[in-house]
ZAKOLBA-228234 format. One line per field, with one value per residue (C-alpha): residue number from 1; residue in one letter; y, x negated, z negated. Coordinates in nm, 4 decimals, always signed. Each point is the difference from the previous one (the first is absolute). Layout:
N
bagu: [NUM; ...]
vexke: [A; ...]
Y: [Y; ...]
X: [X; ...]
Z: [Z; ...]
***
This chain:
310
bagu: [1; 2; 3; 4; 5; 6; 7; 8; 9; 10; 11; 12; 13; 14; 15; 16; 17; 18; 19; 20; 21; 22; 23; 24; 25; 26; 27; 28; 29; 30; 31; 32; 33; 34; 35; 36; 37; 38; 39; 40; 41; 42; 43; 44; 45; 46; 47; 48; 49; 50; 51; 52; 53; 54; 55; 56; 57; 58; 59; 60; 61; 62; 63; 64; 65; 66; 67; 68; 69; 70; 71; 72; 73; 74; 75; 76; 77; 78; 79; 80; 81; 82; 83; 84; 85; 86; 87; 88; 89; 90; 91; 92; 93; 94; 95; 96; 97; 98; 99; 100; 101; 102; 103; 104; 105; 106; 107; 108; 109; 110; 111; 112; 113; 114; 115; 116; 117; 118; 119; 120; 121; 122; 123; 124; 125; 126; 127; 128; 129; 130; 131; 132; 133; 134; 135; 136; 137; 138; 139; 140; 141; 142; 143; 144; 145; 146; 147; 148; 149; 150; 151; 152; 153; 154; 155; 156; 157; 158; 159; 160; 161; 162; 163; 164; 165; 166; 167; 168; 169; 170; 171; 172; 173; 174; 175; 176; 177; 178; 179; 180; 181; 182; 183; 184; 185; 186; 187; 188; 189; 190; 191; 192; 193; 194; 195; 196; 197; 198; 199; 200; 201; 202; 203; 204; 205; 206; 207; 208; 209; 210; 211; 212; 213; 214; 215; 216; 217; 218; 219; 220; 221; 222; 223; 224; 225; 226; 227; 228; 229; 230; 231; 232; 233; 234; 235; 236; 237; 238; 239; 240; 241; 242; 243; 244; 245; 246; 247; 248; 249; 250; 251; 252; 253; 254; 255; 256; 257; 258; 259; 260; 261; 262; 263; 264; 265; 266; 267; 268; 269; 270; 271; 272; 273; 274; 275; 276; 277; 278; 279; 280; 281; 282; 283; 284; 285; 286; 287; 288; 289; 290; 291; 292; 293; 294; 295; 296; 297; 298; 299; 300; 301; 302; 303; 304; 305; 306; 307; 308; 309; 310]
vexke: [M; E; G; A; D; G; A; P; Q; G; R; Q; A; G; Y; A; G; G; V; K; P; A; P; F; T; Y; H; R; P; E; T; L; A; E; A; A; E; M; A; A; S; L; E; N; A; R; L; L; S; G; G; Q; S; L; M; P; M; M; N; L; R; Y; V; A; V; D; H; L; I; D; L; N; P; V; A; E; L; A; G; I; T; I; D; G; G; R; V; S; I; G; A; M; T; R; Q; R; A; V; L; E; D; E; T; L; A; R; C; C; P; V; M; R; E; A; L; G; F; V; G; H; V; Q; T; R; N; R; G; T; V; G; G; S; L; A; H; L; D; P; A; A; E; L; P; G; L; A; A; L; L; D; A; G; I; T; L; R; S; R; D; G; D; R; T; V; A; M; A; D; F; P; R; G; Y; M; T; P; D; I; R; E; G; E; V; L; T; S; L; A; F; N; A; W; P; D; G; H; G; W; D; F; R; E; F; A; R; R; H; G; D; F; A; M; A; G; A; A; S; L; I; L; L; D; R; D; G; R; I; A; R; A; A; V; V; L; I; G; I; D; D; G; P; V; R; L; S; D; V; E; R; M; L; T; G; E; T; P; S; D; D; L; F; R; A; A; A; A; L; A; A; D; R; P; M; A; A; D; A; L; V; T; E; T; Y; R; R; H; L; A; G; V; L; A; R; R; S; L; A; V; A; C; A; R; A; A; N; G; G; G; H; A]
Y: [-3.4587; -0.0537; +0.2628; -0.0313; -0.2156; -0.2379; +0.1424; +0.0902; +0.3749; +0.2936; -0.0847; +0.2808; -0.0747; +0.3144; +0.2074; +0.0846; +0.3591; +0.0782; +0.1220; -0.3103; -0.1523; -0.2808; -0.3422; -0.0479; -0.2180; +0.1689; -0.0768; +0.1070; -0.0505; +0.0632; +0.0594; +0.1990; -0.3158; -0.1622; +0.3071; +0.0166; -0.3685; +0.0512; +0.3057; -0.1999; -0.3173; +0.1121; +0.1050; +0.3424; +0.0869; +0.3434; +0.1082; +0.1640; +0.2495; +0.2831; -0.0664; +0.3617; +0.0070; -0.3656; -0.1030; +0.2724; -0.0859; -0.3676; +0.0816; +0.2064; -0.2791; +0.2215; -0.2703; -0.3721; -0.2435; -0.3746; +0.0185; +0.2724; -0.0162; +0.1885; +0.1487; +0.1257; -0.2952; +0.0467; +0.1940; +0.0278; +0.2358; +0.2746; +0.2506; +0.3117; -0.0245; +0.3045; -0.0796; +0.3138; +0.1879; -0.3039; -0.0479; -0.3256; -0.0427; -0.3423; -0.0421; -0.1023; +0.3020; +0.1803; +0.3550; +0.1096; -0.1459; +0.2071; +0.3107; -0.0439; -0.1176; +0.2767; -0.1101; -0.0101; +0.3414; +0.1483; -0.1333; +0.0206; +0.2512; +0.0139; -0.3522; +0.1037; +0.3036; -0.2070; -0.2859; +0.2461; +0.0308; -0.3750; -0.0839; +0.0137; -0.1462; -0.3247; -0.0555; +0.0893; -0.2507; -0.2825; +0.1325; -0.1039; +0.1452; -0.2947; -0.0057; +0.3629; -0.0493; -0.3129; +0.1619; +0.3009; +0.2441; +0.3100; +0.2282; -0.2126; +0.1641; -0.2917; -0.0559; +0.3749; -0.0150; -0.2968; +0.1992; +0.3097; -0.2004; -0.2024; -0.3149; -0.3570; -0.2604; -0.3538; -0.2983; -0.3644; -0.3056; -0.3612; +0.0660; +0.2852; +0.3788; +0.2713; +0.3750; +0.2552; +0.3731; +0.1895; +0.1970; -0.3258; -0.1539; +0.1408; -0.1802; +0.1643; +0.0938; -0.1905; -0.2448; -0.0397; -0.1971; -0.3054; -0.3265; -0.3059; -0.1837; +0.3008; +0.1440; +0.3629; -0.0107; +0.3454; +0.3603; +0.1416; +0.3382; +0.2236; +0.2747; +0.3563; +0.1848; +0.1761; +0.3521; -0.0621; +0.1544; -0.1904; +0.0422; -0.2162; +0.1351; -0.1033; +0.1262; -0.2080; +0.0787; -0.1256; -0.1228; -0.3680; +0.0127; -0.0875; +0.3008; +0.1830; +0.0927; +0.0087; +0.1250; -0.0928; +0.1636; -0.0595; +0.2819; +0.0175; +0.3389; +0.0663; +0.2352; +0.2957; -0.0688; -0.1336; -0.3179; -0.2805; -0.2836; -0.0241; -0.2729; +0.0811; -0.2377; +0.0420; -0.2571; -0.0422; +0.1377; -0.3175; -0.3793; +0.0211; +0.2584; +0.2433; +0.1013; +0.3496; -0.0305; +0.3109; +0.2058; -0.1403; +0.1058; +0.3490; +0.0360; -0.1341; +0.2765; +0.2703; +0.2184; -0.0603; +0.2782; +0.0493; +0.0542; -0.3292; -0.1878; +0.1450; -0.0925; -0.3514; -0.0308; +0.1075; -0.2663; -0.2593; +0.0696; +0.0007; -0.3685; -0.2269; -0.0900; -0.2400; +0.1125; -0.1858; +0.0388; +0.2385; +0.1921; +0.1485; +0.0022; +0.3812; +0.0021; -0.2757; +0.1974; +0.3044; -0.2058; -0.1592; +0.3375; +0.1556; -0.3021; -0.0234; +0.3697; -0.0164; -0.3241; +0.1407; +0.3183; -0.1944; -0.2522; +0.2797; +0.1899; -0.3119; -0.0606; +0.3612; -0.0653; -0.3012; -0.2506; +0.1412; +0.0793; +0.3148]
X: [+1.8513; -0.1816; -0.1545; -0.3409; +0.1416; +0.1743; +0.3472; +0.2174; -0.0479; -0.1575; +0.0567; +0.1787; +0.2043; -0.1113; +0.2050; -0.0674; +0.1152; -0.3094; +0.1663; -0.0855; -0.3434; -0.1367; +0.0050; -0.2499; -0.0660; +0.0181; -0.2578; +0.0108; -0.3336; -0.0128; -0.3743; -0.2629; -0.2024; +0.3033; +0.0678; -0.3626; +0.0089; +0.3190; -0.1438; -0.3063; +0.1752; +0.3232; -0.0004; +0.1394; +0.0853; +0.0796; +0.0125; +0.3159; -0.0391; +0.2543; +0.1289; +0.0984; -0.2013; -0.0441; +0.3662; +0.1242; -0.2846; +0.0965; +0.3665; -0.0880; -0.2315; -0.3058; -0.1455; +0.0708; -0.1474; +0.0157; -0.0509; +0.0996; -0.1805; +0.1927; -0.2355; +0.2788; -0.0183; -0.3777; +0.0100; -0.3789; -0.0061; +0.2018; -0.1023; -0.2046; -0.3184; -0.1931; -0.3275; -0.1904; -0.0207; +0.0582; +0.3467; +0.1173; +0.3432; +0.1256; +0.1160; +0.3538; +0.0491; +0.3145; -0.0394; +0.2567; -0.2160; -0.2958; +0.2178; +0.1341; -0.3128; -0.0795; -0.3563; -0.0858; +0.1617; -0.2233; -0.3278; +0.0923; +0.2855; -0.0387; +0.1450; +0.3294; +0.0204; -0.0677; +0.2363; +0.2879; -0.0374; +0.0211; +0.3292; +0.3001; +0.0901; +0.1170; -0.3221; -0.2194; +0.1901; -0.1069; -0.3092; -0.3383; -0.3492; -0.1502; +0.2731; -0.0626; -0.3767; +0.0298; +0.2525; -0.2333; +0.2375; -0.2011; +0.2446; +0.0294; -0.0726; -0.1665; -0.2816; -0.0620; -0.0257; -0.2357; -0.2272; +0.0200; -0.0981; -0.2824; +0.1910; -0.1056; +0.2401; -0.0398; +0.1050; +0.0210; -0.0492; -0.0410; -0.3750; +0.0078; +0.0353; -0.1189; +0.0152; +0.0179; -0.0475; +0.3066; -0.2283; -0.0676; +0.3459; +0.1734; -0.1139; +0.2435; +0.3639; +0.1868; -0.2929; -0.1591; -0.3154; +0.1886; -0.1394; +0.2033; +0.0861; -0.0519; +0.2508; -0.0302; -0.0053; -0.0797; -0.1049; -0.2599; -0.1682; -0.1725; +0.2241; -0.1212; -0.1053; +0.2554; +0.0700; -0.0222; +0.2496; +0.2075; +0.2575; +0.1878; +0.2316; +0.1354; +0.2300; +0.2845; +0.3251; +0.1951; -0.1015; -0.0799; -0.0875; -0.3501; -0.2258; -0.1186; -0.3044; -0.0963; -0.2846; -0.1317; -0.2689; -0.1916; -0.2127; -0.2332; -0.1357; -0.3194; -0.0293; -0.0558; +0.3178; -0.1797; +0.1046; -0.2157; +0.1747; +0.2647; +0.1925; +0.2287; +0.2022; +0.2363; +0.2651; +0.2114; -0.2644; -0.1868; +0.0175; -0.0685; -0.0593; -0.2820; -0.2365; -0.1335; -0.3615; -0.0996; +0.2636; -0.1108; -0.3610; +0.1179; +0.1952; -0.2612; -0.1782; +0.2402; +0.2354; +0.3657; +0.1525; +0.2549; -0.2820; -0.1619; +0.3278; +0.0618; -0.3492; +0.0445; +0.3385; -0.1477; -0.2697; +0.2607; +0.2008; -0.3054; +0.0036; +0.1834; +0.3508; +0.2620; +0.2869; +0.3271; +0.3483; +0.1037; -0.3169; -0.2652; -0.3652; +0.0069; +0.2941; -0.1510; -0.3238; +0.1971; +0.1851; -0.3219; -0.1655; +0.2952; +0.0485; -0.3711; -0.0184; +0.3042; -0.1150; -0.3424; +0.1508; +0.2284; -0.2666; -0.2439; +0.2656; +0.0788; -0.3693; -0.0395; +0.2957; -0.1735; +0.1918; +0.3447; +0.2611; -0.0642]
Z: [+1.3453; -0.3247; -0.2227; -0.1628; -0.2798; +0.2396; -0.0599; +0.3007; +0.0095; +0.1753; +0.3672; +0.1769; +0.3093; +0.1792; +0.2421; +0.3619; -0.0496; -0.2074; -0.3216; -0.2012; -0.0559; +0.2127; -0.1717; -0.2828; -0.3026; -0.3393; -0.2716; -0.3638; -0.1824; -0.3740; -0.0408; +0.1847; +0.0648; +0.1601; +0.2122; +0.1190; +0.0942; +0.2007; +0.1730; +0.1020; +0.1118; +0.1704; +0.3653; +0.0904; -0.3605; -0.1451; -0.3621; -0.1349; -0.2825; -0.0156; +0.3504; +0.0657; +0.3225; +0.0889; -0.0098; +0.2385; +0.2373; -0.0131; +0.0529; +0.3063; +0.1212; -0.0027; -0.2244; +0.0344; -0.2526; -0.0447; -0.3767; -0.2466; -0.3356; -0.2691; -0.2632; -0.2275; -0.2419; -0.0500; -0.3266; -0.0305; +0.2994; -0.1757; -0.2638; -0.0744; -0.2097; -0.1231; -0.1758; -0.0882; +0.3259; +0.2219; +0.1478; +0.1590; +0.1586; +0.1026; +0.3579; -0.0996; -0.2270; +0.1120; +0.1213; -0.2565; -0.2786; +0.1214; +0.0167; -0.3535; -0.1872; -0.2511; -0.0774; +0.3691; +0.0513; -0.2707; +0.1400; +0.3705; +0.0451; +0.3779; +0.0216; -0.1566; +0.2244; +0.3124; -0.0869; -0.0091; +0.3781; +0.0637; +0.1710; -0.2324; -0.3394; +0.1568; +0.1946; -0.2980; -0.2129; +0.2338; +0.1761; -0.1391; -0.0121; +0.1850; +0.2607; +0.0936; +0.0158; +0.2136; +0.2343; +0.0351; +0.1641; +0.0990; -0.1834; -0.3150; -0.3330; -0.1819; +0.2529; -0.0146; -0.3786; +0.0214; +0.2321; -0.2221; -0.3098; +0.1639; -0.0879; +0.0581; +0.1391; -0.1343; +0.2098; -0.1071; +0.2183; -0.1031; +0.0167; -0.2528; -0.0201; +0.2377; -0.0651; +0.2809; -0.0462; +0.1185; +0.2338; +0.1868; -0.0333; +0.3135; +0.3162; +0.2394; +0.0287; -0.2753; -0.0102; -0.3437; -0.0734; -0.1252; +0.1293; +0.0797; -0.3206; -0.2293; -0.2472; -0.1081; -0.3803; -0.1383; +0.0425; -0.2408; -0.0461; -0.2532; -0.1380; +0.0327; -0.3206; -0.2163; +0.1152; +0.3726; +0.2369; +0.2511; +0.2735; +0.2498; +0.2677; +0.3374; +0.2721; +0.1439; +0.1763; -0.3015; -0.3431; +0.0261; +0.3695; +0.1177; -0.0437; +0.3095; -0.2094; -0.3648; -0.2189; -0.3430; -0.2119; -0.3207; -0.1453; -0.3005; -0.1082; -0.1952; -0.2968; +0.2303; +0.1964; +0.3058; +0.1752; -0.1390; +0.1808; +0.2697; +0.1818; +0.2917; +0.2210; +0.2946; +0.0905; +0.3104; +0.2377; +0.1000; -0.0251; -0.3735; -0.2717; +0.0820; -0.2799; +0.0697; -0.1134; +0.1990; -0.1811; -0.3360; +0.0690; +0.0958; -0.3251; -0.2429; -0.1901; +0.1176; -0.2017; +0.0960; +0.2087; +0.2757; +0.2503; -0.1047; +0.0323; +0.3471; +0.1155; -0.1381; +0.1710; +0.3345; -0.0351; -0.1007; +0.3144; +0.2277; +0.0941; +0.2427; -0.1150; +0.1252; +0.2200; +0.0420; +0.1439; -0.2794; -0.0897; +0.2265; -0.1016; -0.0178; -0.2395; -0.2122; -0.0297; -0.1110; -0.2610; -0.1265; -0.0467; -0.1815; -0.2272; -0.0801; -0.0922; -0.2262; -0.1578; -0.0862; -0.1435; -0.2341; -0.1005; -0.0871; -0.1957; -0.1999; -0.0671; -0.1204; -0.2307; -0.1539; +0.2062; -0.0763; +0.2624; +0.2002]
***
C-alpha cells in the first residue's frame, strides 16, 4: 500500500493472533495545516503523538484504524512558552522536556513533581503532553494537572481553532471533547503567584503503574497565614480528574491546621468513586481521603515557607 506521499509504505499485514496491529495506511504530515486537513478528510483516522498508549492498544486490537497520522514531524506543535504569568505547552512536547524545564519548574513546580510519577524514563522520553490529554486515562497525571491549573485545551481543525476549558474536556471514560477532524495543539494556563505551595502524590502498587488514586493541591496564603486561594484535584476516582470545589470553599479563609486538613479530607472522600477488579469503592475513598490530607498539609507547609520545599 502507499503512504501519504505515494511511496510504498505504512501498510501492516496484520496477524490473526492479535499481537500486531490491523492493517492501516501511515501518513506523515510536516505542518499543522496538513495534519488538520488529513484528520478532516481521511476515514477512520487516528493521530499518533508519543504512541505510548495508542500503539499497545493497536497491537492488542483494542483500536483498529484505517489511517494513522504521525504528528512527530510537525515541529510547530512542540515547545514551552512562558510569557509573564501565562504558560503554553505544545501538544507534541515530550513529557521529559516538561519534567526538565527549569523555568517551568520555577513558576509551576507542581508540574515537575507530578511528571516524576508518569510511567518510567523510557515512556517519558516518547510520551507527549497532547497524547496524554487526548488519551484521557482517569489515572493520568497530566489531565489532573490541567484540571488543577484551570487550563484551556486548544484544538485546530481546517476551519480554525477552538479552546475548551479542562473542566469541560472529559465527556466520559477516555472520551475527550475532540471533534472529528480536530488536532489537539496546546495546553495553556495562568501560573500561580510566587510563594504558593504545591503538592502532587499518588498511590500505585509499583512506581510507574496506574494510580489507584492521586491528589494534587495548590495553596496561597495571605499575610495573616490564612488560606487565600486553594485548588485541589483527585485523579483515578472517576472518568476524569475531579476538581474539589467544595473542599476549596471549605479551606478558603481558614488557618491551616491538622483538624482543617482532616475535615477537608473527609469531605474529599465523601463522594461516589469508581470501583474495579482491583480496588473497591470503599478502599478508593480511603485512599483519596488520606492522599488529600497529606497533599494539603505539604502544600500549606510549602506556602508558609514562601514556596520552598517543606
